[in-house]
N, C-alpha and C positions, 0 to 999 in steps of 0.2 A: 504494500500500500504506500509506504513512504517513498519507495523508488519511483512509483508511477506519479505521485504528486510532484516530486522533484522534476521529472521529465516534463510535465505540464507547465510547471513554473518556468522552466528554461525557455519555453516558447511563448511566454507571456500570459498564460492562463493561471490566474490565482486559484489556490485550492485551500480547503479546510478538511481535515480528516476528523470524523466523529468516531470515537472508538471507546470500547469498554476499558476502564482503568486497569484491568487485569493484564492487558497487553502493553502497558506503559514502557517497560524496559526494552522490549523488542522494537517497538515503533520509534522510540527516541534514538536508538542506535542507528536508525536509517536517516536521521536528521531532516525530517520534513519541515516545511515552512511554518505551518500552523496546525495544531492538534487540539481538539476539544475532547477531553476525557470525561466519561460519565461513570458513575458507580452502579452501572447496570450489569446484568448477567451477560455472559458471552452469547453472541448472536442477536442481541437486542440492544444495541448501543443507543438507539433513539428513545425507546421505552417499550412498555408492554403493548400488545395489540389492544386497540380501542381506547388507549389512554391519550386521547387527543390533546388534553391540556398539557401534559408533560411533553408529548411529542412536539407540540408547537413551541414550548419553552426551549427545548433543546435546539431545534432548528433556528429559532431566533437568536439564540446565543452563538451558534455557529456563524450565522451571517454577521453578527456584531463583531466577532473575532476577525472575520475577513476584512471588515471595514476599519478596525482599530489597531490591529497588530502593526507595530512600527519597527520590529526587528525580526530577523530570521529565527526560526525554531521557537516560536511563541507557543506556549501551552497553557491551557486552563483546565482545571478539574472542577466540574460542576458539583455543588453540594447536593445532598439528598441522594438516596439510592433508588433502586428499582421498586416499583410498586405495581400492584395489579389494578387495572382500571376499576374505579368505583370504590376503592378502599382508601 
């Protein structure tokens, strides 16, 4: 994932990777430009199915990171963990 984002960045396409925090070490070793880590389970970095509120929050935070990151290898870890919609 990090290698692909760097390839996009070299041709002028800005990227943000949204990833579960469990993969933090592996992705940071690839030195991507921007990463938003969530405390969600593997395979569900945006959130649980039907948790539209949390999904919207994560996507908005990713877009905000895209707009505000001023240096390479900027990372953010979102607070709060995975939740099942409606709980």
